[in-house]
TIGUMI-85919 format. One record per residue: residue number from 0; residue in three letters; x, y, z of N, C-alpha, C in turn. Coordinates in Angstrom, 1 decimal, always signed. Example, Ala and Ser with C-alpha at 12.3 -4.5 7.8 and 13.67 -1.06 7.14 Angstrom:
VOLUM   num   residu       nX       nY       nZ      caX      caY      caZ       cX       cY       cZ
VOLUM     0      ala    +13.2     -5.7     +7.8    +12.3     -4.5     +7.8    +13.2     -3.3     +7.8
VOLUM     1      ser    +12.8     -2.2     +7.1    +13.7     -1.1     +7.1    +12.9     +0.0     +7.9
end
This chain:
VOLUM   num   residu       nX       nY       nZ      caX      caY      caZ       cX       cY       cZ
VOLUM     0      met    +33.2    +15.3    +48.2    +33.3    +14.7    +46.9    +34.8    +14.7    +46.5
VOLUM     1      arg    +35.2    +13.7    +45.8    +36.6    +13.5    +45.5    +36.9    +14.4    +44.2
VOLUM     2      pro    +38.1    +15.0    +44.1    +38.4    +15.9    +42.9    +38.2    +14.9    +41.6
VOLUM     3      gly    +37.7    +15.6    +40.6    +37.6    +14.9    +39.3    +36.5    +13.9    +39.2
VOLUM     4      cys    +35.8    +13.7    +40.3    +34.6    +12.8    +40.2    +33.3    +13.6    +40.0
VOLUM     5      arg    +32.4    +12.9    +39.3    +31.1    +13.7    +39.0    +30.3    +13.8    +40.3
VOLUM     6      pro    +29.5    +14.8    +40.4    +28.7    +14.9    +41.5    +27.5    +13.9    +41.5
VOLUM     7      pro    +26.8    +13.8    +42.6    +25.7    +12.8    +42.6    +24.7    +13.1    +41.5
VOLUM     8      ala    +23.9    +12.1    +41.1    +23.0    +12.2    +40.0    +22.0    +13.3    +40.1
VOLUM     9      ser    +21.7    +13.7    +41.3    +20.8    +14.8    +41.5    +21.4    +16.2    +41.2
VOLUM    10      ala    +22.8    +16.2    +41.1    +23.5    +17.5    +40.8    +24.4    +17.3    +39.6
VOLUM    11      val    +24.1    +16.5    +38.6    +24.9    +16.4    +37.4    +25.0    +17.7    +36.7
VOLUM    12      thr    +26.2    +18.2    +36.4    +26.4    +19.4    +35.7    +27.2    +19.1    +34.4
VOLUM    13      ala    +27.3    +20.0    +33.6    +28.0    +19.9    +32.4    +29.5    +20.4    +32.5
VOLUM    14      arg    +29.9    +20.7    +33.7    +31.3    +21.2    +33.9    +32.3    +20.0    +34.0
VOLUM    15      thr    +32.0    +19.0    +34.7    +33.0    +18.0    +34.9    +33.0    +16.9    +33.8
VOLUM    16      pro    +34.0    +16.8    +33.0    +34.0    +15.8    +31.9    +34.0    +14.4    +32.5
VOLUM    17      leu    +33.3    +13.6    +31.8    +33.2    +12.2    +32.2    +34.6    +11.5    +32.2
VOLUM    18      ser    +35.4    +12.0    +31.3    +36.8    +11.4    +31.2    +37.6    +11.6    +32.5
VOLUM    19      glu    +37.2    +12.6    +33.3    +37.9    +12.9    +34.5    +37.6    +11.9    +35.6
VOLUM    20      cys    +36.5    +11.2    +35.5    +36.1    +10.3    +36.5    +37.1     +9.2    +36.6
VOLUM    21      arg    +37.3     +8.7    +37.8    +38.2     +7.6    +38.0    +37.6     +6.3    +37.7
VOLUM    22      gln    +38.4     +5.4    +37.1    +37.9     +4.1    +36.7    +37.7     +3.2    +38.0
VOLUM    23      asn    +38.4     +3.5    +39.0    +38.3     +2.6    +40.2    +37.3     +3.0    +41.3
VOLUM    24      glu    +36.5     +4.0    +41.0    +35.6     +4.5    +42.0    +34.4     +3.4    +42.1
VOLUM    25      ala    +33.9     +3.4    +43.2    +32.8     +2.4    +43.5    +31.4     +3.0    +43.0
VOLUM    26      ser    +31.3     +4.3    +42.9    +30.1     +4.9    +42.5    +29.8     +4.7    +41.0
VOLUM    27      pro    +28.7     +4.3    +40.6    +28.3     +4.2    +39.2    +28.4     +5.6    +38.5
VOLUM    28      ile    +28.3     +6.7    +39.2    +28.4     +8.0    +38.6    +29.8     +8.3    +38.1
VOLUM    29      cys    +30.8     +7.7    +38.9    +32.2     +8.1    +38.7    +32.8     +7.0    +37.9
VOLUM    30      ser    +32.1     +6.0    +37.4    +32.8     +4.8    +36.7    +32.3     +4.9    +35.2
VOLUM    31      asn    +33.2     +5.1    +34.3    +32.8     +5.1    +32.8    +32.2     +3.8    +32.4
VOLUM    32      ser    +32.7     +2.6    +33.0    +32.2     +1.4    +32.6    +30.8     +1.1    +33.1
VOLUM    33      lys    +30.3     +1.8    +34.1    +29.0     +1.6    +34.7    +28.1     +2.8    +34.4
VOLUM    34      ile    +28.4     +3.6    +33.4    +27.5     +4.7    +33.1    +26.1     +4.3    +32.7
VOLUM    35      ser    +25.9     +3.1    +32.2    +24.6     +2.6    +31.7    +23.8     +2.2    +32.9
VOLUM    36      thr    +24.4     +2.2    +34.2    +23.6     +1.8    +35.3    +23.0     +3.0    +36.0
VOLUM    37      leu    +23.2     +4.2    +35.4    +22.5     +5.4    +36.1    +21.0     +5.1    +36.2
VOLUM    38      pro    +20.4     +5.7    +37.2    +19.1     +5.4    +37.6    +18.0     +5.7    +36.5
VOLUM    39      thr    +18.2     +6.7    +35.6    +17.2     +7.0    +34.7    +17.8     +7.1    +33.2
VOLUM    40      arg    +17.0     +6.9    +32.3    +17.5     +7.0    +30.9    +17.9     +8.5    +30.6
VOLUM    41      gly    +17.3     +9.4    +31.2    +17.6    +10.9    +30.9    +19.1    +11.1    +31.3
VOLUM    42      leu    +19.5    +10.6    +32.5    +20.9    +10.8    +32.9    +21.8    +10.1    +32.0
VOLUM    43      thr    +21.5     +9.0    +31.5    +22.4     +8.3    +30.6    +22.5     +9.1    +29.3
VOLUM    44      leu    +21.4     +9.7    +28.8    +21.5    +10.5    +27.6    +22.4    +11.7    +27.9
VOLUM    45      ile    +22.2    +12.3    +29.0    +23.1    +13.4    +29.4    +24.5    +13.1    +29.4
VOLUM    46      ala    +24.8    +11.9    +30.0    +26.2    +11.5    +30.1    +26.8    +11.2    +28.7
VOLUM    47      lys    +26.0    +10.5    +27.8    +26.5    +10.3    +26.4    +26.7    +11.5    +25.7
VOLUM    48      ala    +25.8    +12.5    +25.8    +26.0    +13.8    +25.1    +27.3    +14.5    +25.7
VOLUM    49      his    +27.5    +14.3    +27.0    +28.6    +15.0    +27.6    +29.9    +14.3    +27.1
VOLUM    50      val    +30.0    +13.1    +26.9    +31.1    +12.4    +26.4    +31.4    +12.8    +25.0
VOLUM    51      gln    +30.3    +12.9    +24.2    +30.5    +13.2    +22.7    +30.8    +14.7    +22.5
VOLUM    52      gly    +30.7    +15.5    +23.6    +31.0    +16.9    +23.5    +29.8    +17.7    +22.9
VOLUM    53      thr    +28.6    +17.2    +23.0    +27.4    +17.8    +22.5    +26.4    +18.0    +23.6
VOLUM    54      lys    +25.6    +19.0    +23.5    +24.6    +19.2    +24.5    +23.3    +18.3    +24.1
VOLUM    55      pro    +22.7    +17.8    +25.1    +21.5    +17.0    +24.8    +20.4    +18.0    +24.4
VOLUM    56      gln    +19.6    +17.7    +23.3    +18.6    +18.5    +22.9    +17.2    +18.0    +23.4
VOLUM    57      ala    +16.4    +18.9    +23.9    +15.1    +18.6    +24.3    +14.2    +18.7    +23.1
VOLUM    58      leu    +13.1    +17.9    +23.1    +12.2    +18.0    +22.0    +11.5    +19.4    +22.0
VOLUM    59      gly    +11.4    +19.9    +20.9    +10.7    +21.2    +20.8     +9.2    +21.0    +20.9
VOLUM    60      trp     +8.5    +22.1    +21.1     +7.0    +22.0    +21.2     +6.4    +21.5    +19.9
VOLUM    61      ala     +6.9    +21.9    +18.8     +6.4    +21.4    +17.5     +6.5    +19.9    +17.3
VOLUM    62      met     +7.7    +19.4    +17.7     +7.9    +18.0    +17.6     +7.1    +17.2    +18.6
VOLUM    63      arg     +6.9    +17.7    +19.8     +6.0    +17.1    +20.8     +4.6    +17.1    +20.3
VOLUM    64      leu     +4.1    +18.1    +19.7     +2.7    +18.2    +19.2     +2.6    +17.3    +18.0
VOLUM    65      ala     +3.6    +17.2    +17.1     +3.5    +16.2    +16.0     +3.4    +14.8    +16.5
VOLUM    66      leu     +4.3    +14.5    +17.4     +4.4    +13.1    +17.9     +3.0    +12.7    +18.6
VOLUM    67      ala     +2.5    +13.7    +19.3     +1.3    +13.4    +20.1     +0.2    +13.2    +19.1
VOLUM    68      ala     +0.1    +14.0    +18.1     -0.9    +13.9    +17.0     -0.9    +12.6    +16.3
VOLUM    69      val     +0.3    +12.3    +15.8     +0.5    +11.0    +15.1     +0.3     +9.8    +15.9
VOLUM    70      phe     +0.8     +9.9    +17.2     +0.5     +8.7    +18.1     -0.9     +8.5    +18.4
VOLUM    71      val     -1.7     +9.6    +18.8     -3.1     +9.5    +18.9     -3.8     +8.9    +17.8
VOLUM    72      trp     -3.5     +9.5    +16.6     -4.2     +9.1    +15.3     -4.0     +7.5    +15.1
VOLUM    73      phe     -2.8     +7.1    +15.2     -2.6     +5.7    +14.8     -2.9     +4.7    +16.1
VOLUM    74      phe     -2.7     +5.2    +17.2     -3.1     +4.3    +18.4     -4.6     +4.1    +18.5
VOLUM    75      ala     -5.4     +5.2    +18.3     -6.8     +5.0    +18.3     -7.3     +4.3    +17.1
VOLUM    76      gly     -6.7     +4.6    +16.0     -7.0     +3.8    +14.7     -6.7     +2.3    +14.8
VOLUM    77      gly     -5.6     +2.0    +15.5     -5.2     +0.6    +15.6     -6.2     -0.1    +16.4
VOLUM    78      ile     -6.6     +0.5    +17.6     -7.6     +0.0    +18.5     -8.9     -0.2    +17.7
VOLUM    79      ala     -9.3     +0.8    +16.9    -10.6     +0.6    +16.1    -10.6     -0.5    +15.2
VOLUM    80      his     -9.5     -0.9    +14.7     -9.3     -2.1    +13.8     -9.8     -3.4    +14.5
VOLUM    81      phe     -9.6     -3.4    +15.8    -10.1     -4.6    +16.6    -11.5     -4.4    +17.2
VOLUM    82      val    -11.8     -3.2    +17.6    -13.2     -3.0    +18.2    -14.2     -3.0    +17.1
VOLUM    83      phe    -14.0     -2.4    +15.9    -14.9     -2.2    +14.9    -14.4     -3.0    +13.6
VOLUM    84      thr    -14.0     -4.3    +13.8    -13.4     -5.0    +12.6    -14.4     -5.1    +11.5
VOLUM    85      asp    -15.7     -5.4    +11.7    -16.6     -5.6    +10.6    -16.8     -4.3     +9.9
VOLUM    86      ala    -16.9     -3.2    +10.5    -17.0     -1.9     +9.9    -15.8     -1.6     +9.1
VOLUM    87      gln    -14.5     -1.8     +9.6    -13.3     -1.6     +8.9    -13.2     -2.5     +7.7
VOLUM    88      met    -13.8     -3.7     +7.7    -13.7     -4.6     +6.6    -14.5     -4.0     +5.4
VOLUM    89      arg    -15.6     -3.3     +5.7    -16.4     -2.8     +4.6    -15.7     -1.7     +3.7
VOLUM    90      val    -14.6     -1.1     +4.3    -13.9     -0.1     +3.5    -12.8     -0.7     +2.6
VOLUM    91      ile    -12.6     -2.0     +2.9    -11.5     -2.7     +2.0    -12.0     -2.9     +0.6
VOLUM    92      pro    -11.3     -2.5     -0.4    -11.7     -2.7     -1.8    -11.9     -4.2     -2.0
VOLUM    93      pro    -12.9     -4.6     -2.9    -13.2     -6.0     -3.2    -11.9     -6.8     -3.8
VOLUM    94      tyr    -11.0     -6.1     -4.4     -9.9     -6.8     -5.0     -8.8     -7.2     -4.0
VOLUM    95      ile     -9.0     -6.9     -2.7     -8.1     -7.4     -1.6     -8.7     -8.7     -1.2
VOLUM    96      ala     -7.9     -9.8     -1.3     -8.4    -11.1     -1.1     -8.9    -11.4     +0.3
VOLUM    97      trp     -8.2    -11.0     +1.4     -8.6    -11.3     +2.7     -8.8    -10.0     +3.5
VOLUM    98      pro    -10.0     -9.5     +3.5    -10.2     -8.2     +4.1    -10.0     -8.3     +5.7
VOLUM    99      arg    -10.5     -9.4     +6.3    -10.3     -9.4     +7.8     -8.9     -9.4     +8.2
VOLUM   100      ala     -8.0    -10.2     +7.5     -6.6    -10.3     +7.7     -6.0     -8.9     +7.4
VOLUM   101      ala     -6.5     -8.2     +6.4     -5.9     -6.9     +6.1     -6.2     -5.9     +7.2
VOLUM   102      val     -7.4     -6.0     +7.8     -7.8     -5.1     +8.8     -7.0     -5.4    +10.1
VOLUM   103      leu     -6.9     -6.6    +10.4     -6.2     -7.0    +11.7     -4.7     -6.7    +11.6
VOLUM   104      val     -4.1     -7.1    +10.4     -2.6     -6.8    +10.3     -2.3     -5.3    +10.3
VOLUM   105      ser     -3.2     -4.6     +9.6     -3.0     -3.1     +9.6     -3.2     -2.5    +11.0
VOLUM   106      gly     -4.1     -3.1    +11.7     -4.4     -2.6    +13.1     -3.1     -2.9    +14.0
VOLUM   107      val     -2.5     -4.1    +13.8     -1.3     -4.4    +14.6     -0.2     -3.4    +14.2
VOLUM   108      leu     -0.1     -3.2    +12.9     +1.0     -2.3    +12.5     +0.8     -0.9    +12.9
VOLUM   109      glu     -0.4     -0.4    +13.0     -0.7     +0.9    +13.5     -0.3     +1.0    +14.9
VOLUM   110      leu     -0.7     +0.1    +15.7     -0.4     +0.0    +17.2     +1.1     +0.0    +17.4
VOLUM   111      leu     +1.9     -0.9    +16.7     +3.3     -1.0    +16.8     +4.0     +0.3    +16.4
VOLUM   112      gly     +3.5     +0.8    +15.3     +4.1     +2.1    +14.8     +3.8     +3.2    +15.8
VOLUM   113      ala     +2.7     +3.4    +16.4     +2.3     +4.4    +17.3     +3.3     +4.2    +18.6
VOLUM   114      leu     +3.4     +3.0    +19.1     +4.2     +2.8    +20.2     +5.7     +3.0    +19.9
VOLUM   115      gly     +6.1     +2.7    +18.7     +7.5     +2.9    +18.3     +7.9     +4.4    +18.2
VOLUM   116      leu     +6.9     +5.2    +18.0     +7.2     +6.7    +18.0     +7.7     +7.2    +19.4
VOLUM   117      leu     +7.3     +6.5    +20.4     +7.5     +6.9    +21.8     +9.0     +6.7    +22.3
VOLUM   118      trp     +9.7     +5.8    +21.6    +11.1     +5.5    +22.0    +12.0     +6.0    +21.0
VOLUM   119      leu    +12.9     +6.8    +21.3    +13.8     +7.5    +20.4    +14.6     +6.5    +19.5
VOLUM   120      pro    +15.1     +5.4    +20.0    +15.8     +4.5    +19.1    +15.0     +3.8    +18.0
VOLUM   121      thr    +13.6     +3.8    +18.2    +12.8     +3.2    +17.2    +11.9     +4.2    +16.5
VOLUM   122      arg    +12.0     +5.5    +16.8    +11.1     +6.5    +16.3    +11.3     +6.6    +14.8
VOLUM   123      gln    +12.5     +6.7    +14.3    +12.6     +7.0    +12.8    +12.0     +5.7    +12.1
VOLUM   124      ala    +12.4     +4.5    +12.4    +11.8     +3.3    +11.8    +10.3     +3.3    +11.9
VOLUM   125      ala     +9.8     +3.6    +13.0     +8.4     +3.6    +13.2     +7.6     +4.7    +12.4
VOLUM   126      ala     +8.3     +5.8    +12.3     +7.7     +6.8    +11.4     +7.7     +6.4    +10.0
VOLUM   127      trp     +8.8     +5.9     +9.5     +8.8     +5.5     +8.0     +7.8     +4.3     +7.8
VOLUM   128      gly     +7.7     +3.4     +8.8     +6.7     +2.4     +8.7     +5.3     +2.9     +8.7
VOLUM   129      leu     +5.0     +3.9     +9.5     +3.7     +4.5     +9.4     +3.5     +5.3     +8.1
VOLUM   130      phe     +4.5     +5.8     +7.6     +4.4     +6.5     +6.3     +4.0     +5.5     +5.2
VOLUM   131      ala     +4.7     +4.4     +5.2     +4.4     +3.3     +4.2     +3.1     +2.8     +4.4
VOLUM   132      leu     +2.6     +2.6     +5.7     +1.3     +2.0     +5.9     +0.2     +3.0     +5.4
VOLUM   133      thr     +0.4     +4.3     +5.6     -0.6     +5.3     +5.2     -0.7     +5.3     +3.7
VOLUM   134      val     +0.4     +5.2     +3.0     +0.3     +5.1     +1.6     -0.4     +3.7     +1.1
VOLUM   135      ala     -0.1     +2.7     +1.9     -0.7     +1.4     +1.5     -2.2     +1.4     +1.7
VOLUM   136      val     -2.8     +2.3     +2.7     -4.2     +2.2     +2.8     -4.9     +3.2     +2.0
VOLUM   137      thr     -4.2     +4.0     +1.2     -4.8     +4.9     +0.3     -5.8     +4.4     -0.6
VOLUM   138      pro     -5.6     +3.2     -1.2     -6.7     +2.6     -2.0     -8.1     +2.5     -1.3
VOLUM   139      ala     -8.0     +2.2     +0.0     -9.3     +2.0     +0.8    -10.0     +3.4     +0.9
VOLUM   140      asn     -9.2     +4.4     +1.0     -9.8     +5.8     +1.2    -10.3     +6.2     -0.2
VOLUM   141      ile     -9.6     +5.9     -1.3    -10.2     +6.2     -2.6    -11.4     +5.4     -2.9
VOLUM   142      tyr    -11.4     +4.2     -2.6    -12.5     +3.3     -2.8    -13.7     +3.8     -2.1
VOLUM   143      met    -13.6     +4.2     -0.8    -14.7     +4.8     +0.0    -15.3     +6.1     -0.7
VOLUM   144      leu    -14.4     +6.9     -1.3    -14.8     +8.1     -2.0    -15.6     +7.7     -3.3
VOLUM   145      glu    -15.0     +6.8     -4.0    -15.7     +6.3     -5.3    -17.0     +5.7     -5.1
VOLUM   146      gln    -17.1     +5.0     -4.0    -18.3     +4.2     -3.7    -19.0     +4.8     -2.5
VOLUM   147      ser    -19.2     +6.1     -2.4    -19.8     +6.7     -1.3    -21.1     +6.3     -1.0
VOLUM   148      ala    -21.9     +5.8     -2.0    -23.3     +5.3     -1.7    -23.3     +4.1     -0.7
VOLUM   149      leu    -22.1     +3.4     -0.7    -22.1     +2.3     +0.2    -21.9     +2.7     +1.7
VOLUM   150      tyr    -21.7     +4.0     +1.9    -21.3     +4.4     +3.2    -22.3     +5.6     +3.5
VOLUM   151      pro    -23.6     +5.4     +3.7    -24.5     +6.5     +3.8    -24.4     +7.2     +5.2
VOLUM   152      ser    -23.8     +6.6     +6.1    -23.6     +7.2     +7.5    -22.4     +8.2     +7.5
VOLUM   153      val    -21.6     +8.1     +6.4    -20.4     +9.0     +6.4    -20.7    +10.1     +5.4
VOLUM   154      pro    -20.7    +11.4     +5.9    -20.9    +12.5     +5.0    -19.9    +12.6     +3.8
VOLUM   155      tyr    -20.5    +12.9     +2.6    -19.5    +13.0     +1.4    -18.4    +13.9     +1.7
VOLUM   156      trp    -18.6    +15.0     +2.3    -17.6    +16.1     +2.6    -16.5    +15.4     +3.4
VOLUM   157      ala    -16.8    +14.5     +4.2    -15.8    +13.9     +5.2    -14.9    +13.0     +4.3
VOLUM   158      leu    -15.6    +12.3     +3.3    -14.7    +11.4     +2.5    -13.8    +12.2     +1.6
VOLUM   159      val    -14.3    +13.3     +1.1    -13.4    +14.2     +0.3    -12.3    +14.8     +1.1
VOLUM   160      leu    -12.6    +15.3     +2.3    -11.7    +15.8     +3.2    -10.6    +14.9     +3.7
VOLUM   161      arg    -10.9    +13.6     +3.7    -10.0    +12.6     +4.2     -8.7    +12.5     +3.3
VOLUM   162      leu     -8.9    +12.7     +2.0     -7.6    +12.5     +1.3     -6.6    +13.7     +1.5
VOLUM   163      pro     -7.0    +15.0     +1.5     -6.0    +16.0     +1.9     -5.5    +15.8     +3.3
VOLUM   164      leu     -6.4    +15.3     +4.2     -5.9    +15.1     +5.6     -4.8    +14.0     +5.6
VOLUM   165      gln     -5.0    +13.0     +4.7     -4.0    +12.0     +4.6     -2.7    +12.5     +4.1
VOLUM   166      val     -2.7    +13.4     +3.2     -1.5    +14.0     +2.6     -0.8    +14.8     +3.7
VOLUM   167      gly     -1.6    +15.6     +4.5     -1.0    +16.3     +5.6     -0.4    +15.4     +6.7
VOLUM   168      leu     -1.1    +14.2     +6.9     -0.6    +13.2     +7.8     +0.8    +12.7     +7.3
VOLUM   169      leu     +0.9    +12.4     +6.0     +2.2    +12.0     +5.4     +3.2    +12.9     +5.6
VOLUM   170      val     +3.0    +14.3     +5.4     +3.9    +15.3     +5.6     +4.4    +15.4     +7.0
VOLUM   171      leu     +3.5    +15.2     +7.9     +3.8    +15.2     +9.4     +4.7    +14.0     +9.8
VOLUM   172      ile     +4.3    +12.9     +9.3     +5.1    +11.6     +9.6     +6.5    +11.8     +9.0
VOLUM   173      ala     +6.6    +12.2     +7.7     +7.9    +12.4     +7.1     +8.7    +13.4     +7.9
VOLUM   174      trp     +8.2    +14.5     +8.4     +8.9    +15.5     +9.2     +9.4    +14.9    +10.4
VOLUM   175      ile     +8.7    +14.0    +11.1     +9.1    +13.4    +12.3    +10.3    +12.5    +12.0
VOLUM   176      ala    +10.2    +11.7    +10.9    +11.3    +10.7    +10.5    +12.5    +11.6    +10.2
VOLUM   177      leu    +12.4    +12.6     +9.5    +13.6    +13.3     +9.1    +14.3    +14.1    +10.2
VOLUM   178      arg    +13.4    +14.7    +11.0    +14.0    +15.4    +12.2    +14.6    +14.5    +13.2
VOLUM   179      thr    +14.1    +13.3    +13.3    +14.6    +12.3    +14.2    +16.0    +11.9    +13.7
VOLUM   180      arg    +16.1    +11.7    +12.4    +17.4    +11.3    +11.8    +18.4    +12.3    +12.1
VOLUM   181      arg    +18.1    +13.6    +12.0    +19.1    +14.7    +12.2    +19.6    +14.7    +13.6
VOLUM   182      arg    +18.7    +14.4    +14.5    +19.0    +14.6    +16.0    +19.8    +13.4    +16.6
VOLUM   183      thr    +19.6    +12.3    +15.9    +20.3    +11.1    +16.5    +21.7    +10.9    +16.1
end
């Protein structure tokens, strides 16, 4: 290996500053202009953090658990909007003009939000979008509770429990959005 050049991708260390790499090297590892051609996104993030003088931070177990829970909640919910469209339409309050459109649009938004959580550059926007969507569907949850006789297959306790669960979900989503903002 030439002096001042970064080691191969399999042996990247935090000891050799990227600024020491030669601009004329043929290797993408040793060329600042070609750093984005590294084989994996992880190595690119390590190189960027190295240039900026910060250590890359791994996701903590709490953030992974929060992301997994919110992802599964909205991904499964988004799919349910298309699989059980008629059932979903029954929970829409009567003052909403187009219940089918409301169910389908909210299903698409849930799926996009869930997928957006998986990619760091879109995570914060996706989290705030899911936060807004969760607030927007609150009237449907309240309507179900007020009109519980229309939903005999759903236990009343589940309708009551749904509102505090929604508050907990909002707290979790906001935590994801705020933590992502601090880390980026």
